[in-house]
SELO-887019 format. One record per residue: x, y, z of N, C-alpha, C, O in turn. Coordinates in steps of 0.05 Angstrom, whole numbers, padded with zeros to 5 digits, always signed. Each point is the difference from the previous one (the first is absolute). Layout:
BEGIN
XYZXYZXYZXYZ/...
REM end
This chain:
BEGIN
-00087-00444-00416-00032-00002-00009+00007-00018-00020+00020+00000-00014/-00044-00020+00015+00008-00018-00015-00015+00005-00024+00007-00013-00020/-00025+00028+00020-00008+00016-00036+00022+00008-00011+00011-00013-00018/-00003+00032+00026+00029+00007-00010+00023-00012-00013+00013+00011-00018/-00010-00027+00026+00026-00014-00009+00004-00004-00036-00019+00002-00015/+00045-00006+00006+00000+00009-00023-00015-00033-00014+00018-00013-00011/-00029+00008+00011-00003-00031-00016-00005+00002-00029-00021+00010-00005/+00037-00017-00015-00011-00007-00031+00007-00029+00002+00016-00015+00012/-00035+00015-00028-00011-00034-00019+00007+00001-00023-00015+00017-00012/+00030-00026-00003+00010-00006-00034-00025-00009-00002-00014-00012+00016/+00010+00024-00048-00017-00025-00008+00003-00025-00012-00016-00018+00000/+00045+00019-00014+00017-00029-00011+00007-00010+00016-00007+00006+00023/+00022-00025-00027+00018-00022+00019+00022+00013+00003+00012-00012+00018/+00001+00031-00025+00024+00010+00012+00000+00007+00027-00020+00005+00013/+00048-00005-00005+00003+00012+00025-00006+00028+00010+00010+00018-00014/-00021-00013+00031-00014+00024+00017+00029+00016-00001+00018-00016+00003/-00009+00043-00006+00020+00013+00006+00001+00012+00025-00023+00004+00009/+00045+00004+00009+00004+00001+00024-00009+00033+00002+00009+00018-00014/-00030-00015+00039-00008+00025+00010+00020+00007+00004+00017-00016+00007/-00008+00052-00011+00018+00013+00010-00012+00027+00017+00013+00021+00002/-00044-00026+00010-00010+00019+00007+00001-00007+00029-00007-00022+00008/+00020+00048+00011+00003-00007+00032-00015+00000+00011-00014+00020-00001/+00007-00037+00017-00030+00000+00019-00005+00019+00024+00017+00010+00016/-00051-00008-00018-00012+00032+00016+00013-00007+00029+00006-00024+00005/-00003+00043+00010-00002-00009+00024-00028+00002+00013-00017+00018-00002/+00016-00044+00016-00023+00004+00019-00009+00014+00021+00007-00002+00023/-00030+00023-00034-00015+00019+00012-00012-00008+00023+00002-00024+00003/-00014+00034+00014-00016-00001+00024-00027-00011-00014-00011-00021+00003/+00006+00036-00016-00032+00003-00020-00011-00023-00015-00021-00004-00011/+00039-00009+00015-00006-00027-00018-00023-00007-00016-00021-00008+00010/+00023+00012-00034-00030-00014-00002-00009-00021-00019+00009+00001-00023/-00028-00023+00031+00001-00018-00010-00010-00007-00027-00010+00017-00013/+00012-00038+00006-00015+00004-00032-00031+00001-00001-00012+00009-00019/+00003-00017+00039-00028+00002-00001-00008+00028+00004-00017+00012-00013/+00031-00004+00031-00005+00039-00001+00006+00019-00018-00013+00020-00004/+00038-00031-00010+00009+00014-00029-00019-00004-00012-00016+00018-00001/+00006-00048-00016-00020-00009-00007-00030+00022-00004-00015+00009-00017/+00018-00011+00039-00037+00023+00009+00011+00032-00008-00010+00017-00016/+00034-00018+00034+00015+00026-00008-00003+00013-00033-00011+00021-00005/+00022-00038-00013-00005-00001-00029-00026+00005-00011-00004+00018-00016/-00015-00035+00026-00023+00002-00017-00017+00026+00010-00010+00016-00015/+00008-00016+00035-00012+00033+00014+00009+00025-00018-00011+00019-00011/+00038-00028+00016+00016+00039-00008-00010-00007-00040-00008+00018-00014/+00011-00041+00004-00006-00003-00024-00025+00005-00011-00003+00007-00024/-00017-00009+00041-00030+00003-00004-00001+00026-00004-00008+00011-00020/+00023+00006+00051-00002+00030+00001+00011+00015-00023-00010+00021-00007/+00036-00035-00008+00016+00009-00021-00019+00008-00022+00001+00021-00012/-00024-00051+00004-00001-00001-00024-00040+00024+00005-00016+00011-00015/+00018-00015+00036-00019+00027+00001-00005+00025+00000-00022+00013-00001/+00044-00007+00002+00021+00028+00003+00008+00002-00029+00011+00020-00009/-00016-00039-00004+00021+00000-00035+00015+00007-00002+00010+00020-00011/+00000-00047+00031+00038-00002-00001+00009+00028+00010+00019+00007-00014/-00024+00014+00035+00011+00020+00012+00004-00006+00030-00017-00015+00011/+00034+00024+00000+00015+00004+00024-00019-00001+00018-00019+00013-00007/+00015-00027+00037-00009-00007+00018+00002+00031+00020+00021+00010+00009/-00049+00001-00006+00001+00021+00018+00006-00012+00035-00008-00022+00007/+00020+00035+00007-00005-00015+00032-00023-00009+00004+00000-00024+00005/-00027+00035-00005-00031-00014+00001+00001-00026-00010-00012-00018+00011/+00032+00016-00037-00005-00034-00014+00012-00013+00016-00009-00022+00007/+00038+00034+00004+00020-00016+00009-00015-00018+00024-00003-00024+00002/-00007+00046+00016-00012-00008+00017-00027-00030+00001-00002-00020+00013/-00011+00029-00030-00016-00022-00005+00014-00023-00011-00013-00021+00006/+00032+00016-00018+00013-00022-00010+00017-00012+00028+00007-00024+00001/-00002+00040+00015+00011-00008+00027-00013-00020+00009+00005-00024+00002/-00041+00047+00010-00018-00019+00013-00012-00034-00015-00010-00019+00012/+00014+00022-00036-00003-00023-00011+00017-00019+00015-00007-00019+00014/+00034+00027-00020+00024-00016+00006-00001-00010+00028+00008-00023+00007/-00021+00046+00013-00004-00009+00025-00013-00019+00010+00007-00014+00020/-00035+00013-00037-00025-00015+00005+00008-00026-00002-00010-00017+00015/+00027+00011-00030+00012-00026-00006+00018-00019+00005+00001-00024-00002/+00017+00050+00012+00016-00011+00012+00020+00009+00025+00023-00006+00006/-00042+00024+00007+00017+00020+00028-00002-00031+00017-00022-00004+00010/+00035-00010-00006-00011-00014+00027+00019+00006+00024+00000-00015+00019/+00014+00035-00020+00020+00014+00025+00003+00029-00007-00013+00011-00018/+00029+00000+00030+00002+00028+00005+00024+00005-00024+00004+00020-00015/+00010-00044+00018+00031+00004-00021-00022+00002-00025-00007+00022-00009/-00003-00043+00001-00003+00000-00031-00027+00012-00009-00013-00009-00018/+00004+00036+00037-00020+00017-00008+00016+00024-00020+00016+00017+00009/-00022-00018-00042+00010+00018-00006-00013+00029-00005-00024+00004-00005/+00045+00016+00006-00013+00028-00007+00010+00008-00032+00019-00008-00014/-00044+00028+00009+00003+00015-00036+00028-00007-00003+00005-00017-00017/+00014+00028+00030+00022+00009-00008+00014-00034-00007+00007-00005-00023/-00005-00012+00041+00011-00024-00008-00003-00007-00021+00018-00007-00015/-00056+00007+00005-00003-00012-00015+00005+00012-00029-00001-00013-00021/+00009+00043+00023+00014+00009-00017+00021-00005-00014+00003-00005-00024/+00021+00008+00052+00021-00020-00007+00010-00025-00015+00014-00003-00019/-00028-00013+00034-00008-00030-00006-00006-00001-00036+00014-00012-00016/-00038+00027+00011+00001+00005-00035+00021+00014-00007+00000-00004-00024/+00023+00020+00030+00006+00014-00020+00025-00026-00002+00009-00010-00021/+00001+00002+00050+00021-00035+00001-00004-00016-00023+00018-00010-00013/-00056+00007+00005-00010-00015-00015+00006+00003-00025+00008-00018-00014/-00012+00037+00007+00006+00026-00026+00020-00013-00008-00003-00019-00015/+00027+00028+00024+00026+00000-00006+00010-00027-00002+00013+00000-00021/-00013-00023+00032-00008-00030+00001-00014-00005-00024+00009-00014-00017/-00030+00024+00015-00003-00016-00038+00014+00020-00017+00002-00007-00024/+00008+00031+00029+00022+00017-00025+00021-00024+00004+00005-00007-00023/+00003-00003+00034+00029-00016-00001-00011-00026-00018+00008-00006-00022/-00031-00008+00039-00011-00023-00016-00001+00004-00031+00013-00012-00017/-00031+00031+00015-00005+00007-00031+00018+00005-00019-00002-00004-00024/+00029+00018+00041+00029+00004-00025+00010-00022+00008+00020-00002-00015/-00019-00015+00028+00016-00031-00007-00022-00014-00015+00011-00018-00013/-00027+00017+00010-00022-00019-00012+00000+00010-00033-00001-00014-00019/+00001+00041+00019+00001+00012-00033+00029-00010-00020+00003-00008-00023/+00023+00017+00054+00021+00002-00015+00007-00034-00001+00022-00004-00009/-00037-00017+00016+00013-00022-00008-00018-00022-00028-00002-00023-00007/-00007+00053-00002-00025-00012-00028-00014-00028+00000+00001-00021-00013/-00018+00034+00038-00011-00031+00003+00013-00029+00010-00017-00019+00000/+00045+00012+00007+00009-00009+00007+00000-00005+00033+00013-00018+00011/-00025+00033-00002-00010+00005+00026-00022+00005+00012-00009+00020-00011/-00012-00031+00038-00014+00014+00003-00010+00000+00023+00012-00019+00010/-00027+00028+00008+00004+00015+00021-00014-00022+00020-00017-00015-00010/+00025+00014+00037-00023-00026+00017+00002+00025+00019+00007-00014+00018/-00008+00038-00007-00006+00010+00018-00028+00002-00012-00007+00002-00024/-00013-00003+00053-00029+00001+00001-00019+00011-00004-00023-00009-00004/+00037+00052+00003-00016+00011-00006+00006+00007-00033-00017+00007-00016/+00039-00010+00010+00004+00010-00029-00016+00010-00025+00001+00018-00016/-00026-00052+00024-00021+00005-00020-00015+00023+00001-00003+00012-00021/-00009-00001+00046-00013+00020+00016+00015+00027-00006-00011+00020-00009/+00028-00023+00012+00016+00023+00002+00005+00009-00029-00003+00024-00007/+00010-00045-00010+00001+00003-00030-00026+00012-00017+00002+00014-00020/-00026-00024+00033-00026+00015-00013-00004+00023+00008-00011+00014-00017/+00017+00001+00041-00009+00016+00002+00032+00023-00002-00008+00022-00005/+00029-00023+00008+00013+00023-00014+00020-00010-00019+00022+00011-00002/-00030-00031-00010+00020-00013-00023+00003+00019-00018+00023+00007-00004/-00044+00006-00010-00002+00019-00017+00020+00022+00003+00012+00006-00021/-00005+00011+00047+00016+00014+00012+00025-00006-00010+00015+00018-00006/-00006-00046+00005+00031-00003+00005+00015-00002-00018+00008-00024+00003/+00002+00033-00022+00003+00001-00018+00022-00024-00007+00016-00006+00017/-00016-00011-00052+00016-00014+00004+00025+00011-00002-00002+00022-00010/+00029-00030+00016+00026+00003+00002+00010-00017-00021+00025+00002-00002/-00036-00016-00011+00017-00012-00017-00004+00002-00027-00021-00002-00012/+00048+00008+00001-00003+00014-00028+00021-00006-00018+00010+00018-00013/-00002-00043+00012+00024-00013-00002-00020-00026-00027-00019-00016+00004/+00034+00021-00025-00012-00028-00013+00017-00021+00002+00024+00004+00006/-00033-00035-00012+00005-00024+00010+00029-00010-00009+00016-00013+00014/-00011+00022-00043+00025-00004-00010+00019+00029-00012+00003+00008-00023/+00005-00001+00046+00011+00033-00018+00024-00009-00005+00011-00018+00013/+00000+00032-00034+00023+00001-00014+00021+00012+00018-00007+00012+00020/+00036-00013-00028+00019+00012+00017-00005+00024-00006-00004+00005-00024/+00003+00017+00042+00005+00021+00003+00018+00011+00023+00011-00014+00018/-00011+00053-00023+00028+00005+00013-00031+00002+00028-00024-00004-00002/+00044+00014+00026-00017-00008+00022-00022+00021+00008+00008+00024+00001/-00030-00029+00004-00024+00015-00005-00005+00012+00026+00000-00013+00021/-00005+00045-00024-00010+00022+00021-00029-00008+00006-00017-00002-00018/+00012-00003+00051-00025+00001-00005-00004+00020+00027+00011-00004+00022/-00033+00034-00030-00004+00020+00019-00024-00017+00013-00014-00019-00006/+00019+00039+00028-00014-00007+00023-00006+00011+00018+00015+00004+00019/-00051+00011-00020-00008+00024+00004+00008+00003+00038-00010-00016+00016/+00024+00034-00008+00004+00008+00019-00021+00012+00030-00022+00011-00005/+00030-00015+00027-00024+00014+00014-00003+00037+00001+00020+00012+00006/-00042+00001-00012-00007+00013+00007+00008+00020-00024+00004+00023+00007/+00000-00028-00033+00021+00020-00013+00028+00003-00002+00012+00019-00010/-00004-00038+00021+00028-00008+00005+00017-00001-00029-00016-00008-00018/+00043+00012+00008+00009-00013-00023-00010-00032-00004-00007-00016+00017/+00008+00013-00047-00004-00031-00002+00018-00014+00009+00023+00010+00000/-00027-00033+00007+00027-00016+00000+00000-00029-00014-00017-00017+00002/+00037+00014-00015+00008-00018-00022+00016-00015+00005+00024+00006+00004/-00035-00036-00004+00008-00022+00005+00019-00015-00024-00006+00002-00024/+00022-00013+00029+00022-00010-00029+00000-00029+00006+00009-00012+00020/-00025+00000-00047-00003-00028+00001+00023-00018-00017-00001-00005-00024/+00016-00001+00038+00031-00019-00013-00018-00016-00024-00018-00016+00006/+00024+00020-00027-00006-00031-00024+00023-00015-00007+00003-00009-00023/+00015+00004+00044+00022-00020-00015-00013-00022+00000+00016-00016-00010/-00035+00005+00015+00005-00027+00013-00031+00001-00019-00010+00021-00008/-00001-00049+00004-00028+00000-00017-00021+00003+00025+00002+00006+00023/-00020-00013-00036-00030+00010+00010-00017-00015+00030-00018+00007+00016/+00041-00040-00025-00006-00026+00012+00018+00004+00028-00008-00012+00020/+00031+00027-00018+00020-00014+00021-00016+00022+00029-00011+00022+00002/+00016-00039+00012+00000+00013+00033+00003+00025+00007-00016+00013+00015/+00036-00007-00025+00010+00028+00003-00015+00021-00014-00003+00023+00009/-00005-00032-00030-00015+00018-00018-00037+00010+00015-00010+00023+00000/-00002-00052+00010-00025-00004+00008+00005+00010+00028-00021+00005+00012/+00040-00001+00000-00006+00013+00029+00011+00030+00005+00001+00012+00022/+00009-00002-00053+00008+00031-00002-00035+00004+00000-00011+00013+00017/-00004-00025-00040-00024+00002-00020-00015+00005+00030-00010+00022+00004/+00008-00040+00013-00014-00007+00022-00007+00026+00026-00021+00007+00010/+00053+00001-00006+00002+00026+00009-00003+00026-00011-00005+00017+00017/+00008-00010-00038-00009+00013-00018-00045+00008+00002-00008+00022+00008/-00004-00035-00014-00027-00009+00010-00003+00003+00027-00018+00014+00008/+00040-00029+00017-00016+00010+00020-00002+00033+00012-00015+00014+00013/+00047-00011-00032+00001+00035+00011-00021+00011-00014-00013+00018+00011/+00005-00026-00042-00020+00018-00008-00027-00004+00021-00008+00021+00010/-00005-00040-00004-00016-00001+00015-00001+00011+00031-00021+00003+00013/+00055+00003-00002-00002+00016+00023-00010+00028-00009-00016+00013+00013/+00029-00005-00037+00002+00033-00005-00031+00007-00002-00009+00021+00010/-00014-00046-00029-00020+00006+00007-00023+00001+00019-00022+00011-00001/+00037-00029+00021-00011-00003+00025+00005+00030+00016-00018+00011+00012/+00044-00001-00014+00005+00025+00012-00021+00022-00017-00010+00016+00017/+00002-00011-00039-00010+00010-00011-00028+00003+00012-00013+00021+00004/+00006-00044-00002-00039-00009+00015+00001+00008+00023-00015+00017+00008/+00037-00030+00008+00003+00010+00026-00005+00053+00003-00013+00016+00012/+00029-00016-00027+00005+00028-00005-00025+00011-00008-00006+00021+00013/-00014-00031-00035-00019+00007-00006-00014-00002+00031-00006+00019+00014/+00004-00041-00010-00019-00007+00027+00002+00023+00023-00018+00013+00010/+00042-00012-00006+00012+00026+00026-00009+00029-00011-00009+00015+00018/+00010-00005-00044-00017+00021-00015-00022-00001+00008-00007+00020+00013/-00009-00038-00016-00028+00006+00005-00012-00001+00018-00021+00013+00004/+00033-00031+00016+00007-00002+00034+00002+00035+00004-00018+00009+00014/+00032+00006-00022+00006+00023+00008-00020+00021-00004-00006+00020+00013/-00003-00032-00038-00024+00026-00016-00030-00009+00024-00019+00015+00004/+00022-00038+00006-00021-00005+00011-00003+00013+00028-00021+00006+00010/+00051-00003+00005+00004+00011+00020-00001+00027-00001-00011+00010+00020/+00024+00015-00042-00009+00019-00008-00033+00006+00003-00011+00014+00016/+00005-00021-00026-00037-00002-00009-00011-00006+00028-00021+00011+00004/+00030-00026+00017-00013-00002+00024+00023+00025+00019-00004-00005+00024/+00019+00023-00026+00012+00023+00006-00016+00012-00011-00017+00008+00015/+00014-00001-00037-00027+00018-00014-00022+00005+00009-00009+00023+00000/-00004-00042+00010-00022-00001+00010-00005+00011+00035-00020+00011+00010/+00051-00020+00007+00008+00003+00030+00007+00034-00001+00004+00015+00020/-00003-00006-00049+00014+00029-00003-00026+00022-00003-00003+00024+00006/-00014-00045-00019-00024+00013-00008-00033+00001+00030-00019+00015+00006/+00029-00040+00002-00016+00000+00032+00012+00029+00012-00013+00020+00005/+00040-00023-00003+00020+00023+00030-00017+00024-00019-00017+00013+00011/+00024-00009-00038-00015+00024-00004-00028+00003+00009-00007+00023+00003/-00004-00034+00000-00032-00001-00002-00008+00007+00027-00020+00012+00007/+00037-00021+00006+00002+00006+00043+00006+00017-00004-00018+00012+00012/+00036+00011-00022+00011+00021+00010-00021+00023-00010-00004+00022+00010/-00008-00035-00034-00019+00025-00007-00023+00002+00022-00005+00021+00011/-00013-00050-00004-00003+00008+00024+00000+00011+00015-00015+00017+00008/+00037-00028+00000+00011+00021+00025+00001+00031-00005+00000+00015+00019/+00002-00009-00041+00002+00029-00005-00031+00013+00004-00008+00018+00015/-00008-00035-00035-00028+00011+00007-00016+00004+00028-00020+00013+00008/+00039-00032+00003-00009-00009+00030+00005+00026+00017-00014+00012+00015/+00040-00009-00023+00014+00032+00014-00013+00024-00001-00006+00016+00018/+00003-00017-00053-00025+00029+00002-00017-00009+00008-00006+00016+00018/-00011-00032-00019-00029-00006+00023+00009+00014+00024-00006+00024+00005/+00020-00037+00007+00009+00004+00030-00005+00031+00001-00015+00013+00015/+00035-00003-00037+00010+00030+00005-00025+00015-00001-00008+00019+00013/-00001-00030-00032-00035+00015-00012-00020+00005+00031-00012+00019+00008/+00016-00042+00003-00016-00011+00027+00012+00019+00022-00015+00009+00017/+00028-00006-00017+00017+00020+00033-00001+00025-00010-00010+00015+00017/+00019+00002-00047-00014+00021-00005-00029+00002+00001-00004+00025+00000/-00013-00034+00000-00035+00009+00004+00000-00005+00030-00014+00013+00016/+00033-00034-00007-00014+00001+00035+00014+00036+00014-00014+00017+00012/+00040-00017-00019+00011+00027+00001-00020+00021-00006-00009+00015+00018/+00003-00014-00036-00022+00019-00013-00029-00001+00014-00014+00019-00006/+00005-00034+00021-00023-00007+00009+00012+00001+00030-00017+00001+00018/+00034-00001-00012+00007+00013+00031+00011+00023+00007+00007+00005+00023/-00002+00014-00048-00003+00033-00005-00021+00007+00008-00004+00008+00023/-00012-00011-00041-00030+00000-00006-00016-00001+00034-00011+00019+00012/+00014-00046-00005-00011+00000+00033+00009+00024+00017-00012+00014+00015/+00039-00014-00022+00017+00029+00026-00015+00023-00010-00014+00015+00014/+00016-00012-00034-00004+00024-00009-00040+00006+00006-00009+00019+00013/-00003-00034-00022-00029-00011+00012-00009+00011+00040-00016+00015+00011/+00038-00031-00004+00003+00000+00034+00000+00031+00002-00020+00012+00008/+00046+00000-00018+00012+00029+00004-00021+00017-00007-00002+00022+00011/-00017-00029-00030-00026+00021-00011-00022-00001+00030-00011+00019+00011/+00011-00047-00005-00023-00001+00018+00011+00015+00019-00010+00022+00005/+00031-00031+00010+00003+00009+00021+00011+00032-00003+00014+00006+00020/-00018+00014-00038+00004+00022+00003-00035+00010-00001-00011+00019+00011/+00001-00034-00023-00030+00011-00004-00006-00010+00033-00009+00019+00012/+00011-00034-00001-00008+00003+00026+00005+00017+00018-00016+00010+00016/+00047-00005-00019+00005+00023+00020-00010+00025-00003-00006+00016+00018/+00002-00013-00043-00011+00029-00017-00035+00002+00011-00008+00023+00003/-00009-00041+00002-00027+00000+00007+00008+00000+00035-00014+00014+00015/+00042-00035-00005-00013+00011+00031+00015+00031+00002-00017+00016+00008/+00037-00006-00010-00006+00020-00003-00017+00027-00006-00004+00021+00012/-00004-00031-00035-00029+00020-00005-00026+00002+00023-00011+00020+00008/+00006-00059+00000-00014+00008+00025+00005+00012+00021-00017+00012+00013/+00049-00015-00006+00004+00016+00022-00004+00030-00002-00008+00014+00018/+00014-00006-00043-00008+00032+00000-00020+00005+00002-00007+00021+00012/-00012-00043-00026-00027+00007+00001-00006+00001+00036-00013+00019+00006/+00019-00031+00009-00005-00002+00031+00001+00017+00010-00017+00011+00013/+00046-00002-00019+00006+00021+00015-00022+00033-00012-00010+00017+00015/+00009-00017-00036-00021+00022-00010-00020-00008+00011-00007+00021+00012/-00009-00037-00006-00023-00012+00015+00004+00011+00023-00019+00014+00006/+00037-00014+00013+00005+00001+00031+00009+00038-00002-00010+00018+00014/+00023-00016-00026+00004+00032-00004-00032+00013-00002-00008+00013+00019/-00006-00015-00038-00027-00005-00005-00028+00011+00022-00015+00019-00002/+00017-00042+00023-00003-00003+00023+00007+00018+00026-00015+00007+00018/+00037-00004-00021+00007+00021+00024-00006+00023-00007-00009+00016+00017/+00013-00007-00052-00001+00031-00003-00037+00005+00009-00009+00023+00004/-00011-00053-00004-00026+00006+00000-00009+00003+00031-00017+00017+00006/+00026-00028+00008-00001+00004+00035+00011+00021+00010-00013+00009+00019/+00037+00006-00025+00005+00024+00001-00012+00024-00002+00004+00021+00012/-00026-00029-00037-00017+00020-00010-00027+00001+00016-00013+00020+00005/+00009-00046+00001-00022+00000+00025+00001+00010+00025-00022+00004+00011/+00041+00000+00001+00016+00010+00020+00001+00030+00009-00004+00012+00021/+00013-00005-00054+00009+00025+00007-00032+00016-00012-00003+00024+00001/
REM end
């Protein structure tokens, strides 16, 4: 990745000190400098719109859409929101290393990294200066520099030997190492804060899912009670219908019986009348 190489340009005629950073491995989702520039611009605008707050998933998707609209010429160059977030995290770490080296040089070095100025304007205030040394320190015992550990761990103390003068190569290398270590520690702390905020966002999403599930459960309970009440009413209506049919049948039988009795009486009365005539 061409934009991530460690290139430091001295502001004076002194020779550039050799770079001891290891080259990053080449990844399949290699970003071009143009795509990275578009990513930084799109992310920076959204970052400022959110008052320098962390972007949510929909914001990262908008950033990815902007990058893809200009640079997604093939399926391999199409970027997802996760790839854009990982790329910005990598650029932040690169910036912090560059910032630490520029600060530790006391103005003798400047960064030729093309995204340094833009990142410095966006997150420069959040990166604290790790240089606390005066230009001409007097000989003193070894200094203990505490470095904040990750997630409330015990503070790590780095001893800085001062057997040599400030301008010696060994002292300068130790000083640069301490500055880089401080920048790395701050980077870990910010990453931890971002992880905590992401976990909070996930917990909010989980809370919404739980509320939705609870609402569905309540709806199911209400629906079950309504169905039970409907079934109860249907059973009651069926009982009333059967009772009415039974009473109607009994009344019909009673009327039929009374009619038969009346007919039998009429027959008997006719027979008795005819017997009286012939007697």
